[in-house]
N, C-alpha and C positions, 0 to 999 in steps of 0.2 A: 618950817619943816613938818611940824605937827599937823598943820592943815593938809599938807601933801599926803601924809600917811593916812589921815582920816578920809580924804578923797579916794585914795587908793583902796582903802577898806571898803568904802561904799561901792566903788566900781567892781571890786572883786566879789563882794557878797551879792551884788545885784546880778552878776553874771553878764554884764553888758560892757564889753571893752570900750574904752574911751575912743580908740581909733575908729571902731566901727560906727560909733555915734557921730563922730565928726565927719566921716567920709560920706555919709548918706545925705541926700538932699532932704529938705523939709517936706513932710507929707503934704499932699494936695488938700486944699480946704474942702471940708464936707459941706453938704447942702442943708444939714439940719440947723435949726435956729440956735441950738446950744453950741454947735461947732463954730458958728459965725461970731458968737460973742467972745470966744476964747482967743487970746493972742496966739499967733503962730509960734511954734517951738523954735527957740534960738539954737543955732549950732555954732560951736566955737571952732575956728580954723586953727590948725596946728601951725604955730609960727616958730617954735623952737623945741628941740628935743634934749632932755637931760637924762642921762643913764647913770644910775648909782647902784652899787652892789650893797646888799644887806650888811655885809661886814664893815662897810664904810659909814654906816649910820650910827647915831648915838644909841646907847643901850636901851633907852625907853622906846625908841623907834624900832629897834630890832625886835623887841618884845611884841610890839603892835603888829609887825609884819608876821611874826610867828603865829600870832593869834588869828590873823587873817587866813594864813595858810591852813591852820587847823579847822577853821569854820567853813572854808570854801570846799565845794565839791570838785571832783576831778573834771567833770564836764565844764564847769565854769573856768577852770584853769586852762583847759584845752581850747576853749573858745577865745580866751584872751591871747594865748600864744598863736593860734591860727590867724587871728586878726592881724597880729604883728607880722607874721610870716607873709601875709598878703600885701605888705608894703615893702618894696625893694629898698626904699630910702631908710626905713626903720631897721631892716635887716643889715644894711650897710653900716648904719650908726652903731648897732650892737657889735658887729664884727670888729669895728675900729676899737671897741672897748674890750675885745677878747671874749665876747659873749655871743650867744645864739638865742633865737626865740624860745628854745626849750629851757633856757636859764631864767626866763621872765617869771616873776611871782606876783607882781602887781603893777598897775599903771594908773596914772592920774592925769587928766587934762584940766588945767587951770582955766579960769575965765579969761586970763590974758593970753591964752594960746600956748602955754608951755606944757608939753607932754613929758611927764616924768615916768620913766620906766625903772622899776626896781628889779634887780636880778639876784639870783643866788646861784653862784657857780658851783657845780659839783666838783669835789676834789678827789 
């Protein structure tokens, strides 16, 4: 769980939603010698989606999420939420949990293909 929160923090702070990264094809190889020696960037396919509300996390994880929220810009949050809104399957998964893309505060895509979405429902 701690790894998931750390990955969520990394994604949130980097401003690059996991969904957007996984949905884009790998860039075309460049013709420069330096580009030819680098391995192509690997993309992880989303195989499973896990949605968890902040209130269901252990206290330490809740504190980490709160710190992520405090350190992140509004633009980064909007980019994450917009990315999720662009996927009908993710919007449907959120709705089944009683949440919406605007409730999303963090997301993480594991190397095994599990997309974890963390929500904070407004009360």
